[in-house]
C-alpha positions in Angstrom: 41.7 82.3 81.3 42.4 83.8 84.7 40.0 84.1 87.7 39.4 87.5 89.1 37.9 87.8 92.6 36.1 91.2 93.0 35.7 93.1 96.2 32.1 91.8 96.9 33.5 88.2 96.6 32.1 87.6 93.2 34.5 85.6 90.9 34.8 86.2 87.2 36.9 84.7 84.4 38.7 86.8 81.7 41.2 85.9 79.0 44.8 86.4 80.2 46.0 89.8 79.0 42.6 91.6 79.5 43.2 95.1 80.8 41.6 96.1 84.1 39.8 98.9 82.2 38.3 96.3 79.8 37.4 94.1 82.8 35.5 97.1 84.4 33.8 97.8 81.1 32.6 94.2 80.8 31.2 94.3 84.3 29.3 97.6 83.6 29.7 100.7 81.4 28.9 102.8 84.5 31.8 101.3 86.4 34.2 101.9 83.5 33.1 105.6 83.5 33.8 106.2 87.2 36.7 103.9 87.7 40.0 105.7 88.1 42.5 103.0 89.2 42.5 99.6 90.8 44.1 97.4 93.4 45.4 94.1 92.3 46.2 91.8 95.3 46.3 95.0 97.4 48.8 96.8 95.1 47.7 100.2 93.6 47.9 100.1 89.8 46.7 101.5 86.4 43.5 100.5 84.7 45.8 99.7 81.7 47.4 96.9 83.6 46.7 93.4 82.3 46.9 90.7 85.1 48.6 87.5 84.0 47.4 85.2 86.8 44.5 84.7 89.2 44.1 87.7 91.4 41.8 89.8 93.6 40.8 93.1 92.1 39.3 96.2 93.7 38.2 98.9 91.3 38.8 102.3 92.7 36.6 105.4 92.2 36.9 109.0 93.5 35.5 107.8 96.9 38.7 105.9 97.5 42.2 107.3 98.5 43.8 105.4 95.6 41.3 106.7 93.1 41.9 110.3 94.2 45.6 109.7 94.1 45.6 108.5 90.5 43.3 111.4 89.5 45.4 114.1 91.1 48.7 112.5 90.0 47.4 112.7 86.4 46.6 116.4 87.0 50.2 117.0 88.1 51.4 115.5 84.8 49.0 117.7 82.9 50.5 120.7 84.7 54.0 119.6 83.7 52.9 119.2 80.1 51.4 122.7 80.2 54.7 124.1 81.6 56.7 122.4 78.9 54.4 123.9 76.2 54.6 127.5 77.6 58.1 127.4 79.1 60.1 124.8 77.0 63.4 125.5 78.8 62.0 124.8 82.3 63.3 121.6 83.9 61.1 119.0 85.6 61.8 117.8 89.1 59.0 115.9 90.9 55.2 116.1 90.9 53.2 114.0 93.3 49.6 113.9 94.3 49.0 115.1 97.8 46.0 114.8 100.1 44.0 117.8 98.8 45.6 118.2 95.4 48.9 118.0 93.7 52.1 120.0 93.1 55.0 119.9 90.7 58.5 121.4 91.2 60.1 123.2 88.3 63.4 124.9 87.6 62.4 128.0 85.6 64.9 130.3 83.9 63.0 133.3 85.2 60.4 133.4 88.1 56.8 133.0 87.1 53.9 135.3 88.3 50.2 135.2 88.9 49.5 135.9 85.2 51.7 132.9 84.3 49.6 130.7 86.6 46.4 131.8 84.8 48.0 131.0 81.5 49.1 127.6 82.7 45.7 126.8 84.0 44.2 127.7 80.6 46.7 125.5 78.9 45.9 122.6 81.2 42.2 122.9 80.3 43.2 122.7 76.6 45.2 119.5 77.3 42.2 118.0 79.1 39.9 118.9 76.3 42.3 117.2 73.8 41.7 114.0 75.7 45.2 112.7 75.1 45.6 108.9 75.7 48.2 108.2 78.5 50.7 105.4 77.7 52.9 103.6 80.2 56.3 102.0 79.1 59.5 100.9 80.7 63.2 101.3 79.7 66.5 100.0 80.8 68.7 102.2 83.0 71.0 103.1 80.1 68.1 104.0 77.7 66.2 105.9 80.5 69.3 108.1 81.2 69.9 108.6 77.5 66.3 109.7 76.9 66.3 112.1 79.8 69.6 113.6 78.8 68.3 114.1 75.3 65.2 115.8 76.8 67.6 118.0 78.9 66.1 116.9 82.2 69.0 116.8 84.7 66.8 116.3 87.7 65.2 113.2 86.2 68.7 111.8 85.3 69.7 112.3 88.9 66.6 110.4 90.1 67.3 107.5 87.8 70.9 107.3 88.9 69.9 107.1 92.5 67.3 104.4 92.1 68.3 100.8 93.1 69.9 98.9 90.2 67.1 96.4 90.1 64.3 99.1 90.1 61.8 99.0 87.2 62.1 102.3 85.4 58.6 103.2 84.2 57.5 106.2 82.1 54.2 107.8 81.1 53.7 109.5 77.8 50.8 111.8 76.8 51.2 113.2 73.4 54.4 115.3 73.2 55.1 114.9 76.9 57.0 112.1 78.7 57.8 111.8 82.4 59.6 109.3 84.6 57.0 108.1 87.0 55.8 105.0 89.0 52.2 105.9 88.4 49.3 105.2 88.5 47.5 107.5 86.1 44.2 107.8 84.4 43.8 106.3 80.9 43.6 109.7 79.3 43.8 113.4 80.1 40.1 113.9 79.3 39.1 112.0 82.4 40.0 115.1 84.4 37.2 117.6 84.9 37.7 120.5 87.3 41.2 121.8 88.0 42.6 124.9 89.7 46.1 126.2 90.1 46.4 127.9 93.5 49.8 129.3 94.3 53.6 128.9 94.0 56.2 128.5 96.7 59.9 127.9 96.9 61.2 124.3 97.5 64.7 123.1 97.7 65.5 120.2 95.4 65.1 117.0 97.4 64.3 119.1 100.5 67.9 120.0 101.1 68.7 123.7 101.6 72.2 123.1 100.2 70.5 122.4 96.8 69.0 124.8 94.3 65.7 126.5 95.2 63.0 125.4 92.7 59.5 126.7 92.1 56.7 124.5 93.4 53.3 125.0 91.7 50.3 123.9 93.8 46.9 122.9 92.4 43.9 120.8 93.1 41.5 118.7 91.0 38.0 117.3 91.5 35.6 115.3 89.3 32.9 118.0 89.6 33.1 121.8 89.5 30.7 122.1 92.4 33.1 120.0 94.5 36.0 122.2 93.5 34.0 125.4 94.3 33.1 123.9 97.7 36.7 123.1 98.5 37.9 126.5 97.5 35.3 128.1 99.8 36.5 125.9 102.6 40.0 127.0 101.9 39.0 130.7 102.2 37.5 129.9 105.6 40.7 128.1 106.5 42.8 131.2 105.6 40.7 133.2 108.1 41.6 130.6 110.8 45.3 130.3 109.9 47.1 130.6 113.2 50.1 132.3 111.5 47.8 135.2 110.5 45.2 135.1 113.4 47.8 134.6 116.1 49.6 137.8 115.1 46.3 139.8 114.8 45.3 138.7 118.3 48.8 139.6 119.6 49.6 136.1 120.7 53.0 135.9 119.0 55.3 137.6 116.6 58.6 136.8 114.7 61.6 138.9 114.0 63.9 138.3 110.9 67.1 139.2 112.7 66.3 136.8 115.6 65.9 133.9 113.2 63.4 131.6 111.5 61.5 129.2 113.6 62.2 131.3 116.8 58.8 132.9 117.6 58.3 135.4 120.4 55.3 134.8 122.6 53.6 138.1 123.4 51.9 138.5 126.8 48.6 137.0 125.8 50.3 134.0 124.1 52.7 133.6 127.1 49.6 133.6 129.4 48.0 130.8 127.4 51.2 128.8 127.5 51.3 129.2 131.3 47.6 128.1 131.6 48.3 125.0 129.4 51.5 124.2 131.3 49.8 124.4 134.8 46.9 122.3 133.5 49.2 119.6 132.3 51.6 119.6 135.2 48.8 119.5 137.8 47.2 116.6 136.1 50.4 114.7 135.7 51.3 115.3 139.3 48.0 113.9 140.4 48.7 110.7 138.4 52.0 109.8 139.9 54.4 111.7 137.7 57.4 113.3 139.5 59.2 116.4 138.2 62.8 116.6 136.9 64.7 119.7 135.7 67.6 118.8 133.4 70.2 120.9 131.4 69.5 122.4 128.0 72.8 121.1 126.6 75.3 118.3 127.1 78.6 117.1 125.8 78.6 114.9 122.7 79.5 112.0 125.0 75.9 111.8 126.2 74.5 111.8 122.7 77.0 109.1 121.6 75.7 106.7 124.3 72.0 107.4 123.4 72.7 107.1 119.6 71.5 110.6 118.8 75.1 111.6 117.7 75.1 108.9 115.0 71.4 109.0 114.0 70.2 112.6 114.7 73.3 114.8 114.6 72.1 116.7 111.5 69.0 117.7 113.4 71.0 119.1 116.4 72.6 122.5 117.1 76.2 121.5 117.8 78.7 123.9 119.4 82.4 123.1 118.6 84.2 120.7 116.4 85.5 117.3 117.5 88.6 117.7 115.5 89.5 121.0 117.2 87.9 121.2 120.6 88.4 119.1 123.7 84.7 119.2 124.6 81.9 119.5 122.0 78.4 120.4 123.3 75.0 120.3 121.7 71.6 121.7 122.6 69.2 118.9 123.5 66.8 117.7 120.8 64.9 115.5 123.4 65.1 114.9 127.1 65.3 111.1 127.4 69.1 110.7 127.9 69.0 113.4 130.6 66.2 111.9 132.6 67.9 108.5 132.5 70.6 110.0 134.7 67.9 110.6 137.4 67.1 106.9 137.2 70.8 106.0 137.4 71.3 108.1 140.5 70.9 105.0 142.6 70.2 101.3 142.3 66.5 100.5 141.7 64.4 97.6 142.9 61.4 96.0 141.1 59.4 97.5 144.0 60.4 101.0 142.7 58.7 100.5 139.4 56.9 102.0 137.6 58.9 105.2 137.9 57.4 108.1 136.1 59.6 111.2 135.3 57.8 114.2 133.8 59.4 117.5 132.6 58.3 120.6 130.9 61.3 120.6 128.5 62.7 123.2 126.2 64.1 121.5 123.1 66.1 122.5 120.1 65.9 121.0 116.6 67.7 122.2 113.5 64.8 122.1 111.2 65.3 122.9 107.5 64.3 126.5 106.8 61.7 125.4 104.2 59.9 123.4 106.9 59.3 126.4 109.3 55.6 127.3 109.7 54.4 129.7 112.4 54.1 127.9 115.8 53.6 124.5 114.2 57.2 123.8 113.2 59.9 125.7 115.1 63.5 125.4 116.1 63.0 126.0 119.8 60.0 124.6 121.5 58.5 123.5 124.8 57.1 120.0 125.3 55.3 118.0 128.0 57.8 115.2 128.0 58.0 112.2 130.1 59.8 108.8 130.5 58.4 105.9 132.4 60.5 102.9 133.5 58.6 99.8 134.2 58.7 96.0 134.4 57.4 93.9 131.5 54.3 92.9 133.5 53.5 96.6 133.9 54.0 97.6 130.3 50.5 97.4 129.0 48.8 99.0 131.9 51.3 101.9 131.9 51.0 102.3 128.2 47.2 102.4 128.5 47.5 105.0 131.3 49.7 107.2 129.1 47.2 107.0 126.3 44.3 107.7 128.6 46.0 110.8 129.8 46.6 112.0 126.3 43.0 111.4 125.4 41.8 113.3 128.5 44.0 116.3 127.5 42.7 116.2 123.9 39.1 116.0 125.0 39.5 118.8 127.5 41.0 121.0 124.8 38.4 120.1 122.2 40.9 118.5 119.8 40.1 114.8 120.3 37.6 114.6 117.4 40.3 115.9 115.0 43.0 113.2 115.6 43.9 109.9 114.1 46.4 107.2 115.2 49.5 105.9 113.4 51.5 102.9 114.5 55.0 104.0 113.4 57.3 101.1 112.6 60.9 100.7 111.4 61.8 100.1 107.8 63.9 96.9 107.7 65.1 98.0 104.2 66.7 101.1 105.7 68.2 99.5 108.9 71.1 102.0 109.1 68.6 104.6 110.4 68.0 102.5 113.6 69.8 100.9 116.5 69.2 97.4 117.6 68.8 94.1 115.8 65.9 92.9 113.6 65.0 90.5 116.4 64.8 93.3 118.9 62.6 95.4 116.5 60.3 92.4 115.9 59.9 91.9 119.6 59.2 95.6 120.3 56.8 96.0 117.5 55.0 92.7 118.3 54.6 93.8 121.9 53.3 97.2 120.9 50.9 95.7 118.3 49.4 93.4 120.9 48.8 96.3 123.3 47.3 98.5 120.6 45.0 95.7 119.3 44.0 94.8 122.9 43.1 98.5 123.5 41.2 98.5 120.2 43.1 101.6 118.9 42.1 102.3 115.2 45.6 102.9 113.8 47.2 103.0 110.4 50.7 101.6 110.0 53.6 104.0 109.1 56.6 102.1 107.8 59.8 104.1 108.4 58.2 106.5 110.8 59.6 104.9 114.0 62.1 106.7 116.2 65.6 105.3 115.7 65.4 103.4 119.0 61.8 102.0 119.0 58.3 101.9 117.6 55.7 104.5 118.6 52.0 105.4 118.5 51.7 108.8 116.9 48.6 110.8 117.5 48.2 112.8 114.3 46.3 116.0 113.6 45.8 118.3 110.6 46.0 122.0 110.5 43.3 124.1 108.7 45.0 123.5 105.4 45.0 119.8 105.7 48.7 119.3 106.5 49.2 116.5 108.9 51.6 116.7 111.9 52.3 114.6 114.9 50.8 116.1 118.1 51.4 113.4 120.7 53.7 110.4 120.7 53.8 107.3 123.0 56.8 105.1 122.4 58.0 101.7 123.6 61.7 101.4 124.0 63.6 98.3 125.1 67.0 99.4 123.8 68.2 102.6 125.4 68.0 101.1 129.0 70.7 98.6 128.0 72.8 101.2 126.3 72.8 103.4 129.4 73.2 100.5 131.9 69.8 101.1 133.5 68.9 98.1 135.6 66.6 97.1 138.5 67.0 94.1 140.9 64.1 91.8 140.3 62.3 89.7 142.9 64.6 86.7 142.3 67.7 88.9 142.8 68.6 89.1 139.1 69.4 92.3 137.4 67.2 93.3 134.5 66.7 96.3 132.1 63.4 98.1 132.5 61.1 98.8 129.6 60.9 102.5 128.9 57.8 104.4 127.6 58.6 107.8 126.1 55.5 109.9 126.0 54.0 113.4 125.8 50.7 114.2 127.3 49.9 117.3 125.3 52.8 117.4 122.9 54.7 120.5 121.9 53.0 123.5 123.5 53.6 125.8 120.6 52.1 123.4 118.1 49.1 122.8 120.4 48.6 126.6 120.8 48.7 126.9 117.0 46.0 124.2 116.6 43.9 125.8 119.3 44.0 129.1 117.5 42.8 127.4 114.3 40.2 125.2 116.1 38.5 128.1 117.8 39.4 130.8 115.2 40.8 132.7 118.2 37.6 132.5 120.2 39.0 130.3 123.0 37.0 128.7 125.8 36.8 130.9 128.8 39.2 128.8 130.9 41.9 129.1 128.1 41.3 132.7 127.0 44.2 135.1 127.9 41.6 137.8 128.8 38.4 136.3 130.1 36.4 139.5 130.6 36.8 143.1 129.6 35.1 146.0 131.4 33.8 148.7 129.2 32.9 152.0 131.1 30.3 154.1 129.3 32.4 157.2 130.1 35.3 158.3 132.3 32.8 159.0 135.1 32.5 155.3 135.8 36.2 154.5 135.7 36.5 154.2 139.5 33.6 151.8 139.6 35.1 149.8 136.7 38.4 149.5 138.7 36.6 148.3 141.8 34.8 145.6 139.8 38.1 144.7 138.1 39.8 144.3 141.5 37.0 142.0 142.8 37.2 139.8 139.7 41.0 139.7 139.6 41.2 138.8 143.3 39.0 135.8 142.5 41.4 134.7 139.7 39.6 136.1 136.7 41.8 137.6 133.9 40.4 141.0 133.4 41.1 144.2 131.5 39.5 147.6 131.4 39.1 149.6 128.2 40.0 153.0 129.6 40.0 154.9 126.3 37.8 157.9 125.8 35.7 156.2 123.0 32.0 155.6 122.4 30.7 152.4 124.0 29.7 151.0 120.6 33.3 151.3 119.4 34.6 149.6 122.6 32.2 146.7 122.1 33.2 146.2 118.5 36.9 146.3 119.5 36.3 143.7 122.2 34.5 141.5 119.8 37.4 141.6 117.4 39.7 140.6 120.3 37.3 137.6 120.8 37.0 138.3 124.6 34.5 135.8 126.1 32.6 138.5 128.2 32.2 142.2 127.9 31.0 143.9 131.1 29.4 147.3 130.4 29.3 149.7 133.4 27.4 153.0 133.7 25.3 154.9 136.1 22.7 152.2 136.7 25.2 149.4 137.1 27.2 151.5 139.6 24.1 152.2 141.6 23.1 148.5 141.7 26.7 147.1 142.1 26.1 145.2 138.9 27.4 144.8 135.3 25.6 144.5 132.0 26.9 141.3 130.5 27.5 140.7 126.8 28.6 137.1 126.0 30.6 136.3 123.0 28.5 133.2 122.4 25.0 134.3 123.7 24.9 138.0 123.0 23.3 140.4 125.5 22.5 138.7 128.8 21.4 141.9 130.6 22.3 143.2 134.0 23.8 140.9 136.6 25.0 141.5 140.2 28.8 141.3 140.2 28.7 138.4 142.7 26.4 136.4 140.4 28.5 137.0 137.3 31.6 136.0 139.3 30.0 132.8 140.5 28.9 131.9 136.9 32.3 132.5 135.3 34.2 130.7 138.1 32.0 127.7 137.5 32.6 127.9 133.7 36.3 128.0 134.3 36.4 125.3 136.9 34.5 122.9 134.6 36.6 123.9 131.6 33.5 124.3 129.6 33.7 124.7 125.9 
């Protein structure tokens, strides 16, 4: 017998070899029906697993992340089985569950179309109805390779060959379909209920653009049709807010094929919003003790070799020249830190000089893979509110807290704070070649950062392998309208690069010491922030952020002179104003201004001219009636000054 401790602390005994599914069934038939997977001593596993010793078991339903993962992972295998039934010559690549669904990558002989998706979805529903039991088994490396070669699955063979020699090679079989997979999966295909295939996209094998382009089929799955329908409705709403579509419609940015992927052009309205954001950030930073630097966009490889970027980040850089041929090789900067350190090194520093806070609105360049490009969210040239803070050990926590408070202030002001989460990004000791420094240095840095985060009561998740190559970081994460998560703001603790660059200060006892460095952004990448703001507000920005804050709509050309007089008065007070001078009916002008999502429409005609007034239509409140120009100006200036949302 083994003892099993359940989540509620209750302890039960079962014969050794009892499967988790049978354990759930013995507890309650209802639990067995809704249970999708389980955690055994914290490890996610199948319900077919049979524990061999005392353990803690947590049964997982749809309400848990692990349960949803197993459910949607099974759906990806059902998709692969459907593909092999309808397209027997297609080769399988990988098919994971993702946050809102699943995908599977295939190598088709000929491209598939929308009709093929419909047929695949119908075949998936047949497989679900067949309620095929799902079996897990393991093989030796030799047998695994032999089986996949016999099945003519070259991508699976490559995956097996690249796995560590001591890795357990597990497979899942459902009827006539077998796949290499770590799991977990449901006990049978019939456990799936509501599925939907959504779209296809190109995906390079293993994310490397040097490899073959595969076809990625995306889908989603839910335990109830009503939940699936609700999700699909939300997705349609998300498409309306997609910054890549809406930003172009509102004439904020555009892209040009012969300029290059990931190199957007900000149009006047988008450039104005960037200017507003940049001034907001820089003014706030200046008021909190940050001083400006302005550093080069490129440097010789010598600089990047000192910092470690040459060894650990060269593939992500735009390099000009070849070391074998050219005396000097240059690269565009992917980050500003090694440049700002030269400002610190300009003279000897005392402990009294610290903390020293350098801020810079930096243009950076990163050679992102072409498949990763997406509107303004992931680009190859971008602008960032970057800063580096040098401090003594006794100042570290207070300065880290100050950097975090500034980021939170920015997020709250922009209206993004409620949408973010925190990730404590740590190194992966099993992949130490990615990083500089010793395990002892990493343990010290991460321990220091963990103490600070816990003391500040930051609700973070841990991300193993997500650290920068020189230190751990707090990543402030956010999702776009489609649920894809990206990093918006980072705050990093670095105790390694100061030593590499010879950055020192003279302490109170006369000894020389290396400062701690905090790398941070206060608002992150401006382009990414702008994309998220477009999606957050569906283009209807708060008045203080709107590129055009008010639009004057003359009823006819007879009132154009008065419209220009009002426009001059508002513009001189700092309001961003436009006049619709077209010879169109007023109803048409109002509808056009509404589509442009302008916060205020000011209608002027005979009565308004006589009273030195404007008839105000608010985007949020509708018709507000006539107001004296001075009264409207006072109201909008207050709204802008308070950054009201």
